[in-house]
Every structure is written in C-alpha cells, then in structure tokens.
N, C-alpha and C positions, 0 to 999 in steps of 0.2 A: 851612594847615600848615607853620609854619616847619620847613627840615631835620632844629633838634637836634629839638623837639618829635616829627615825624616816626621818626626814630632811638629817639626814647626809645620811643615808642607798639608797632614792630616788637618790640622788645628785650622788652619787658611780655607780646610775643602770643609770644613765641617760649620767654620762659622758661613762659607759660602750658600751652602744648600739648606741651614737652619734661616739665614734671611728672606730666599726665594720661595721656603717651606711657610712660612711663618703666618701669611695671610691667609690663607685655610682655614670656615668655621666648618668647614663637614668634619661630621664626629667620626668619621670611619672610612679609611680609603676606600675605593670600590674595589670589586673581589674580583676575579677572572674566575670566567665564565660559572660562575655563582660560587665558584670553591674560594674561601680564605687564601691569599699570597702572603704566604708564608716561607722567611728567611729565615736561614741561622750560621754560626760560622764554626760550626764543629762536626764530623762526621756524625759521632754517639746523640746529638741533637737529631741530625738527619734523621735519621732510624726511628729514636723513639718518635719524633713529630711526626712520621709515615705512618707508623702505627695503629698511635693515640687519635691523629686523625681522621683516620683512613679515607672516603672517596668527597669527606667535605674539606680538604685543604688541598695546596699546592707547595709542594714544598721544596723549596730554592738553597742548595748548600754555596755561600760566597767562594769558599775553598776549592777549588778547579780537583779532579782524581788526581791521583800522587802527588800533592802537593805537601810541602811538610809546612803544617799550619802557625810552628814556632817562628818560618821564614817569611809566611802569606803579609800580604801589605794589601789594605783597600784601597780602590782605585776609586777615580772622580763618579765613573760609573758605576762601580758596586754601593759607592755614597748614596746616588740620585735611588738608584731603585729601592734603597733600604726608606727613604721619603715617602715611597708608592706601597710598601708594606701596612697589610696587614698587622703581622705580626710578626714581629722582630724577636726571635732566641740567642744568648747570646752566653756565652761565658764567660766573666768580666775578670774572676779570677787568673792570674801568669797570662792576659793577652789584654794590656791597658791601654792600646789603641782601639778598639774593639768598644773597651768599656766609654772611651772617650767620646768614640760616635754613636750610642748608642743614647747617649745623657744629651746626643741633639734633635734626637727625633720630636715631632709635636704626638705627645701621648696623646691627643686627643683625637687623633686620627691613625697611630700604631700602638698597638702595645705591647709593650717590650716590658720584655722578662730576661733576668738574669738567674741562669739555671741551674748555679751555686746558691742560689737562696737558701740560709738558715742550714748551711755544711760548713760541720768546722773544718776551715783549713792546716793544710801541714805547711809549716816554712820551709825555707832549702834545707838548713839545717837537722828536720825532721823526716825528709825523704827517706833518708836510707837505710828504715825501718827499724830494731832494735839492737843493733850491732853498735857495741860502743869500743871494741878490741882493735877498728882500721881507720886508719886516718879520717878526716872531714876533708875532704876534696872538692865542694859544691863551691864556686870562685864567687855564689851571690848568697852566700847566707840568709839572708833574709829574703831572699825572691819566693815566689807561691807556687807551690807546687799544682800544675790545674791540672792534676789527670785523675778526678774523682770518679769520674766512670765507670774504672779499672775495678771497683770496690761495687758491687751488683747491689747494696744495699743504698749506696747513695747513688747509683745510679735509678735504684725506685723514687729516690727524694727528687732526682731533677727529673725524670720522669712526672710528677706529682706537679711541676712546678709549669713543665708543657702545658697538663691537662687543667690544671688554673688559667694560663695562657687563654687555650682554646677557649676556654666556658667562659673568661673576661671578652672576647670577642666578639662569640657567636652565641648566646644565652639559648637559640633557638634547638641546637643539634646538644645542648650540655645530657642530655642523657647515653646518646654514642658512645662522647669521649668520654665519660665517665667508664660506660662498659669498658670500651677497647683500653682506660689504662687497666685498671682490673687486670684484664688478662695478659698482657705486660706485668703487671707487678706480681704474679702469680708466678711468672717464666720466671724473673729476675729471684724471686725465693727459692725458685729449683736450682738455678744453676748456682747460687748465692751455698745452697747443701750440698751438691755433688765439690764446692771446692771445700769447703768444711771436712768433704769425709776425704778427698785425698790429702790435706795438710793435715787430719787425724793421722794416718798414716806414713809418715813422711821418717824414714830413715835419718835425711837433711835437712836443717831448716833454714838453712842459707842458699842464696841463691845469688847468680852472677850477672846482672846485668850492659847491655852497654851504654845505657845512661836511664838517670834516673827517675823512673816511669815510676814505677812500680811501690811507691810509697806506700797509699793506701790501702792494695791490696796487698802488701804484707801487712801493715798493722790488723788487719782486720780481721787473718790468717796466725795471727803470732808467727809471723817468718819475719828472716832479716833481708833487707834487697843490698848486696855490693857492686854500687854502681860503678863503672868506672870512667862515666863524664857525669856531666851534674844536670839539673833540669831540663836544660835546653840540651840538644845534642851538639851543640858545636861548643860547651863548654869545656874543655881539655886538660885533665891535670897536669899540674909540672914535672919534670924528669922525679925530683926526689915523691912528690907523690903517686906518680905509675907507680913507683919503685915499690912503695909503702905498701898499693892497691895489691899488686903481684905477691908479695910476700903474705899479705893476708889470704888470697886465696890459696897456693900452695900451703898455709896452717894450716885449712879449713879442709885439704884436699877436695877441694870442689873440682867435678868431672866434667862440666857442663858451660857454655857463655853461651848467655840468649841474646841472641841480637832483634834488632826490628828490620820492620819492612821497609820503608822512605825514605830510609839515610847510610849512606855508608861512614861505617864507624873505623876507620884506620887506626885509631889508637887501641882498640876495642882487637881487629882482628891483631895487632902486636901483641899486648897480651896475651891472647887466646894460643898463640905462636910461642914465644915463650915460657907459658905452666902446660905447654902438650893438652890443652884438654879442649873436649869438642865443641861440634856450634849448633844450636837451635833458634828457631824463631821465638819471640815474645813477642805479640804485635800489640804498642798501644793504643790500638784503635783508634788514633791522627787523626785517621785518614783511610779511605782502602785505595790499594792500585786499583787500576785500568782491569789486570788479569781477573784479582779479586770480585767485581764488578759483573763483570762479563759469564764468574764459575755463580750468581746469585748469594756470593757472603752477605751475612749480615752481621749484626753487632752478638749476637747468639754464637753462632757459627764460627764467626772468627773467639771467641773469647773459648769454647769449649776444644778448637785448636789449641788454645792459648793451656788451659786442663789439661793436655796430654803432654805438653811439652815441659810443663813446670814439673808434673808427676816424674817426669825421667828423672830431670835435673835434682827433685828432692828426694828421690830415689823412693820412691812410694814401696812400702811394699804390701802387697794381693792380699 
C-alpha cells in the first residue's frame, strides 16, 4: 500500500469512528476492573505509564512486541479500542498517522496527551550530533527525530506529561500518581548521572550507529553520532553518501558499529565489513523483543546495557 493510499485509508477510519462516537455524552469512558484503560503508542510510554499508574491502570501498547514502530500501521480494530480508552498517551513527533488518530478522539471521554509536549524537537539535519566534517545523508532533512526518550532528562519530561494525564483522568488517586512519578524521576536523574560519568571519561567522542536514533542522547552528553541510515532505519544512503560515511569512519578510526535490535541493517553490515569494525548493540528502545520481555527487561535495564556498550565504543578510560 502506498503512503498516499495508506493516509487516505487512515483518515477514512478516523472519520468513521469519529461519527460513531460523537453521540456520547459520557464524560469519561468506563473503567476496566476499576482501573483506567490506558493505550500507548510506544514501548517507553508503556513502561513509564505502568510505573506511574501502578495498580490503578491497565496499560496496552498498540504496537505488538518485536514490531518496528516506524513500520507499524493502526488497524480499524486499534482505532475502535482507542475510542473506548480513558487515557491515550502517544508521541506525535515523527508519527503523523498516530497524531491524526489522536485528534479524532472525543476529549470529553478520553484524556489524550502527546508525551512530547514541551520538549524541543530535533530535525533530521540535527540528528547527527555535533559532527560537521562528514556528509549529511538523511534523505528527509525536515523530518523530526522522535527518539526523545533516549535522553533521560527528556524521558523525565515525558513521564511528567503522563502523570498529568492520569491526574486529569483520575483525581481520586492523584497522590499515588505523584508519588510514583517522583520515584521514577529520581531513577531517571540517577541514570542521567551515570551517562554523564562515562562520557566525561570517554577517549572517543564519536560513535557510529546503524541508524540516526541517538541524536538526543548525543546532544545531551556532547557526543557526535555518525549514523549510517536516517531517522527511519529504512532510509538508506546513496552509493556516494555511503562512500563518504566509510571514509569518515576510517578517518576517526572508529572501532565499533552500534546496531539496533528490531531491524536488520544490511547497509550497516556492509560498512562494518568494509571498515573491519566490531559490532555492539545500542537499543533505541522503540520496542522490546519477546526475548527481552521474557527476561523482564525494562527501560532502565536496556538503557544500562546501552551505557555499557556505548562506554566500549567511546573507549571510556577507568
């Protein structure tokens, strides 16, 4: 399905469900087992919502485990579920179809919050960190980088927006939501401090990634991201751009290429073989694999594993 046809189909579904839902005068959707019915559009929002909402919420991620959210499309069934939600937490930045659906929901029935509200967004041209001596190769220079949650301080702002949505939907448990948020905020501050400590000790300030997911993290800690593909992992460089990327990596004598978990980067693998670099995992946390879920991984365990691998790539000196 072409992107144009897909957009028309999504808009048709939005209009259909808006018309069927516009007759309700109920100020809030019915709760599930006494809990807020919460839907989210990304794994980090799911994790934060569960940690903040605790026993008072039932959280459902619209994106199934192991699915790359850049490629995910809402179905008619998904949109129908959203019209029965108490709270919908989404990230509009970089996910325009989700944003269009959110605008169709009855705000008297569902509390709708864009978790990216109040956060300055990076454009595609800024997603490469601070490096200006290699080719810009993002094919969509005006696209927005959605990977806000990889900066622990911006993740804390997203968590604050989620807290506010829960309080708006359920004033009765305001104190519990506030308490849980404060505990989460402390953990995010601690994670931020840990990243500051390793980047201060870094011998190498540049790191190579399979796609441009780590612009916010790079900017926060004054690092340079050299991505092989663009904001979306499907955005591949041209042969000339690929040649320039390889030359940049060789020039900076980078020893590692950091791959992600939910997509296979054939171009990145080609670059790795060409420059004879080792591979490590840097998880953009767009979603967990079924294996990670079975291992009870969460935002913090994945971010700490990322920290370990980034420390190797940055040649952190103990």
